[in-house]
Structure formats: C-alpha cells, structure tokens
C-alpha positions in Angstrom: -17.0 -14.6 42.9 -17.4 -14.3 39.1 -17.4 -17.4 36.9 -14.5 -17.5 34.5 -16.9 -17.6 31.5 -19.3 -14.7 30.8 -22.0 -16.8 29.0 -25.5 -15.8 29.8 -28.4 -18.1 28.9 -31.1 -15.8 27.4 -33.9 -18.0 28.7 -32.7 -17.8 32.3 -32.4 -14.0 32.1 -35.9 -13.7 30.6 -37.4 -16.0 33.2 -35.8 -14.1 36.1 -36.9 -10.8 34.5 -40.5 -12.0 34.0 -40.8 -13.4 37.5 -39.2 -10.6 39.5 -39.8 -7.5 37.3 -37.0 -5.6 38.8 -33.2 -5.2 38.3 -31.9 -6.8 41.5 -32.6 -9.7 43.9 -32.3 -9.8 47.7 -30.5 -12.5 49.6 -33.8 -14.2 50.3 -34.8 -14.2 46.6 -31.3 -15.5 45.6 -31.6 -18.2 48.2 -34.9 -19.3 46.7 -33.3 -19.4 43.2 -30.4 -21.5 44.4 -32.6 -23.7 46.7 -30.5 -22.9 49.7 -31.2 -21.0 53.0 -30.4 -17.3 53.5 -27.9 -18.5 56.1 -26.1 -20.4 53.4 -26.0 -17.3 51.2 -24.5 -15.3 54.2 -21.9 -18.1 54.6 -21.1 -18.0 50.9 -20.6 -14.2 51.0 -18.3 -14.5 54.0 -16.3 -17.3 52.2 -16.3 -15.3 48.9 -17.5 -18.2 46.8 -20.8 -19.7 45.7 -22.7 -16.5 44.9 -22.9 -14.1 42.0 -21.3 -10.7 42.2 -23.2 -8.4 44.5 -23.4 -4.8 45.7 -23.6 -4.0 49.4 -25.7 -0.9 50.2 -24.4 1.0 53.3 -21.3 0.6 55.4 -22.9 -1.2 58.4 -22.2 -4.9 59.0 -25.8 -5.6 58.3 -26.0 -3.5 55.1 -28.4 -4.6 52.4 -26.9 -6.9 49.8 -28.3 -6.9 46.3 -27.6 -9.2 43.3 -28.2 -7.8 39.8 -30.4 -10.0 37.6 -27.7 -10.1 35.0 -25.1 -11.3 37.5 -27.6 -14.0 38.8 -28.4 -15.1 35.2 -24.7 -15.3 34.4 -24.0 -17.3 37.5 -26.8 -19.7 36.9 -25.9 -20.0 33.2 -22.4 -21.1 34.2 -23.1 -23.3 37.1 -26.3 -25.2 36.3 -25.8 -28.7 34.8 -28.2 -29.5 32.0 -28.9 -33.1 31.1 
C-alpha cells in the first residue's frame, strides 16, 4: 500500500542504492531493512498493508516478489519517525 505522501528522503535512497547496488529488493532484503521476519513481510503482503508497492514476477502462488528501491525509500521516508 502506498503512503498518501510521495516524499522521498534523498539520504535514504542514496544509502539503499550504495548498499544494494541494484534497482530492486527481495522480501528477505526488505525484511532486513524493516527489522522484521520474512514471514511478517508475507503476512503484510496478504493483508495489503505495511509494505511498499511491489511487483510479483510470475503467476504462481510462490512467484518472486520484488520491491523497487524508490518504492522502499519512499515507504521508509514516510513511515520512519525521526527524533
């Protein structure tokens, strides 16, 4: 589910890009970024909330799910509380 606001923190996007050096993240990588388990990511996907927009590759039930770095950066930018 997409946050209502499209703000992207440039530092978050640059950090993700530098660390992963690719355009998308897997469920395991996203779980690491959100400090949750892959099972939690799967549950969030089923519920339709708590994860950035994603693309499912393939029609099978166990198709690969990928999250774009931009979507992840936008999600983190709009959900992380900063002191």
